[in-house]
N, C-alpha and C positions, 0 to 999 in steps of 0.2 A: 200016085203019091207025088210025083214030080209036077203034075199039072196043078194040084192043089197048092203046092208051095209057090208056084209062079203067081197063081191068082192071089194068094195071100200077100205075096211081096208087092204085087201091083196095087192092091188095095191099101197096103200099109204105106206105100210110097205116095199114093193119092191123098191119104189121110194126113201124112206129114206135110205135103205141099199145101193142102188146104189150111192146116193149122198155122203153117208159116205165113200164108197169105193173110189169114185173119190177124195174126200177131203183128204183121207189118202194117195192116190197115189201122189197127187200134193203137199202135205204138206212138208215143208223143213225138211230134215233128219239131224241127227247129223253128223258132219264131222269126219271121222276116222283119227286120228292123232297118231303120235309116241311120247311117253312120256318118261321121265326119272325122277328119284327121286333125290332131293337135298340132298347131303351128307356132312358130316363133316370129315375132314382129313387133311393131310399135303399138303400144297400148295407151289409151287416154280415157280417163274417167272424168266425165263432165256433167255439169248441171245445165240442162237446156231449158230455156224459158223465152217467152216473147218479151221484146223490149221496144223502146221508141227513142228516136233521136231528140235532142234538146239543145238549144243554144245555151252556152254557159252563162252569158250575161245578157239579160233581157231588160230593156228600158221602156217604161210606159210613160208617154207624154199625156198629162191630164190637165184639165182646166183648173187654174188656181182660184178663180172666182166665178160667180154666176155671170154669164155673158152670152152674147150672140155669136155663134160660131159661123165663120164664113166657110163656103164649100171648100173641102180639102181636095186638091187636084192630084195628090200623090196616090199611087196604087201599090198593091202588094208586089214586092219584087223591085221597086224603084230604089236606087242607091242614093243615099244622102250623106253629107259630110257634117262633121260637128260644127254647129253654129248656123246651119241653114234654117231658114224659116219654114216650118212645117205646118203651122196653123195660125190663124189670125182671129182674135176675139175683139168684139166691139161691145160697148155698153148696151144693156138690154133696154128695150122700149118700155115705156110706162104701160101699166095694165089698162085694159078697157074698163070704162066706167058705165054702170047701169043707171037707170032712171032714179032709183032711190038714192044710190050713192051720190049722184049728181046733185040732187036736192040737198042732201046733207052737206056736201062740200060748199054749195052756194050759201046755205045758211051759216056755215062756219066762216066763210069769207066775209059775209055781212057783219057777223058778230066781231070778227077781228077788226074790221074797219071802224065799228062803233067803239071798240076798245081803244083804238088809236085816237079817236076823237076825245074820249074821256081822259086818256093819258096826256094828250096835248093840253087839255084844260087844266089838269093837275100841274103840269109844268108851268103854265102861265100863273096860276095861283101861287106856286112855290117861288117863282121869280118875283112876284109882287111882294110876297112876305119877306123875301131876302132884301129887297130894296127898302122896305119899311124898317127892317131891323138895322140896316146900314145907316139910315137917316137918324134913327133913335140913338145909335151909338155915337154919331157925330155931336148931337146935342148934349148927350150925357158927358162926353169928354170935355166939351166947352165949359159946362157948368162945374165939372169936377176941377178944372184948372182954376176957376175963379173962387173955388172953395165953398160953393153952395151945396154940393152933394158929397156924400161919403164915398170911399173907395169901393165899398161893397156894391153900391149901385152901378158903378162903372164895370165891375166884373160881370154883373148880371146882364148888362147890355152887350158885352162882348160875347158871352155864351149864347145869348139869343141870336146874334148874327151868325155864329158858327152853326147853330141848329138849323137856321133857315137855309144855309148853304147845303147842309146834309139833306134836307127835305127836297131841295131842288134837284140834287143828284139822284135821289130815289125816284122822283117823278120822271126824270129823263130816262133812267134805266127801265122803268115800267113802260114808257113810250117805245123804247127799242124792242122790248119783248113783244109788245103788241104788233109792231111792224114785222117782226120775224114770223109771228103767227099768221099774219095776213099773207106773207109770201108763201108759207107752207100751204095755206088754204087755197091760194091761187094756183099752186102747182098741181093740186088735185084736179083742177079744171082744165089743165093743159091738154090739148088734143093728143090722142094716142099715137098719131103719125109723126108727131114732133119729138124725135129722140133727143135725149139729153146730150149736150156737147161733151166730147171726151175723145182722147187719142186712142187709136186701136192698140191692142196688146199683142205683140208678136211672140209666139212660142217657137223656140229653136231646138234643133236636134241636139241631144246631150252628147252623142258619140257618132262616129262615122260607121255606117253599116247599111243594112237593107231594111226596108219597111216590111214587117211581117204581117201586120193586121191593121185595118182601118175600120173600126166599128161604126163610125159616123162619117158618111161621105157627103151628105147634103147639108145645106145650111140649117141650123137649128139653134134653139136656146138650150144651153147646158147648165147643169148645176155644178157647184164646186166639187172637184174630185172626179168628174166624169172622164173616163179614159178616152182619148182621142185617137191615138195610134201607138203601135209598138215598134221599136227599132232595136236591131241586134246585128251582130257581125256573124254571119253563118260560117265563117272560117274557123271560129272557135266553137266546135261542136262536141257534145258528149252524148253518151247513151245511158238511159235509165231503164232498169229491169226490176220488176216486182217479184222478188224471190220469196219462197217460203222461209220462215225464220229458221227452220232446221237446216235449210240449205245455205242461208246467209251466214250461218256460223262458220261454214267452211270457206266462204268467199272473203278471205282476209285481204286487206289492201296489198296490192302488188301481184295478186293472182292473175295469171294469163287468161285472156278471153279471146275467143274468135267470134266475129260478127258475120252471120250468114243470112241468106234468103232476103237480101235487100235489093237484088237485081244485078249483082255483079260478083266478082271473085271475093272470097272470104277476106275480111279485114281483121287486123289484130289490135287488141286493146289490153288495158290493165285496169283492175279494180282500184279506184281511187278512194272511195269512201262508202261506208255502209251507214245509213242513217240510224241514229240511236233509238228512234221511236217506230214501232210497228203499227199496223192498222189492220182492221178486219175487212176481208173481201169475200163475197159470196161467189163461188165457182159456178160454172155452167150447169153442174148437177145439183145446185142448191146447197152445197156444203160450205160452211163458214171456215175460212182459212186465215191464219195470221201471216201477213206478208210484210215485207220491208223493202224500201227502195235501195237499190245498189247502183251507185254511180260509177260509170266506166269511162276512162279516158281512151281516146283513139291514138294508136301509136303509128302504125304503118297503114296507109290508105291507098287503094287503087285510084287510078285517074278518074274512073267513072263516079267516084264518091262525090265529086264536085257538084253533081246534079242533085244530091240529097238535100233535103230541107228540114225544117223544124217539125217535129211530131211524126216523122216517117216511121213505119213499122219495120222492125228487124227481128232476127232470132239470135240470141246470145248463147254461147257455150262457155261456161266458166270451168276451166280445166282444174280440177281438184287433185288429180294424180296422173302421172305419165311415166312411161318407161320406153326406152328405145329398143330394147331387146328383151321382150317378155314372152313367156310361154302362155299361149292363149287357147282357151277352149270355148266353144259356143255356149251361150247361156242356156240354150235349149237342152244341153246335156247335163246340166246341174240339177241334182235331186237332193232333197233333205234326207239326212241319215237319222238313225235312231237316237244318237247322242246329241242331236240338235245342230250338228255341223253340216257341211255341204259335201256331197260325194258325186261320183259319176260312174257309169257303167262302161268299162273298157272291154273290148272284144279280144279274147285270148284263146286261140285254139278252138274257135267255133262256140265259145261260151262267154256269157256276160259275167264279168268280174267287177263287183262293187268296190271302188277305191275311194277311201276318204281323201278329201282335198284340203289344202291350206290356200285360201284365196287372199291375195293382196289388194284386190279391188275388182269391180265389175261395172260394166256400162250396159247400154241397151242391147248390145250384140255379143260381146265377148267377156270372158272372165279371165283375170290375171292369176295364173296358178304359180304358187311358190313351191309347193311340194305335192306329190301324188300322181303326176303325169309328166311325161317328157315328150318333146317333139317327135312326131311320127306315130304316136299311139293313136289307135282308132277308138272312138267313143260313140256310144249310142245317143242320138239326139231325139228328144221327145219320146223317151221310152214308154211303151204301152204298159198298162197295169200288170199284164201277165209276165213281164220280165222280172226275174228275181236273180239273186246272186247264184252263180254257177249254172244258170239256165242256158240251154242250147239255143243259139241264135244263128240266123242267116242274114248277113248284110245284104240289103237291097238297094243301097245308094251310098253316095259320099265318095 
């Protein structure tokens, strides 16, 4: 009987051990998660966007009239002073004449010469008629004084002389017109290499600064309004960033801005102006976006900024919110809760506890917590889908 009891006990103990092993094997184990510690420090919420430098006052020197531009010796980067001659314009050469146009101009010149001959003959006839009317008036006045003619006859003679004078003046004017037409026709036959006489026109720099661009370097014939070069003072620089309209609403004038990724230490600026009109821009993904230009003034600049020029690329960070002593949690720990707010899983006693949070702001890396967590709390970052409230977890990092 004693042997049977021992055997039974051994078997029972083995069964209990096996059951315990099976229960342990199939029992839920703590989930291994990655954690981080809630810390207190400086927090900044910013809008980050690409921008470009731009001189504040740009002056374009252009040709006021059609002229021949002499070769411009200035190059980009050359410094000029207000009043310096930057370009010289000379009168344009006459256009080349083809065979048909040459024949037409020759015929027009001959016609003008014939018109001069005809006008000269008319002047001679008018001068003879005037002399005849003058002699007739003298005879009429003599007869009228002797009483042989009436006063009306004398008046008619005087009017005839006056009319003859007018005819002579008209004939002389017609001869002058014919002479001008001959000069015009002769000008069409002037050789193309013989430029019209005229003093060169000197274009001067409107302000002191640096030459930014010279579109035309070589000698050329330019039309009125053609841009010849651009002048500006690079010491007066600003930064322009194309922000989304939803972000531009937060970028009010006076907002602090940091300029980064330009090749030196971060520079500081302030938003000066947000343009009132937006524009549509297609992103790299083909999405249409409404953007607006935000103009930023530079406040404190590093010494290396002196090498920056117009149109250089930079990165701007418009600081929309900041705090010097804020409770911060990594954004990877933030999860949406059922009521639409934000929450985070805190690790307490080996379990994940879902805590609703009140955020004052967030950036690309951290969230500013007003309520729900305190410094020193450990939270789960990038929680896996298996993590639920009160689930057992095992911190694996942080």
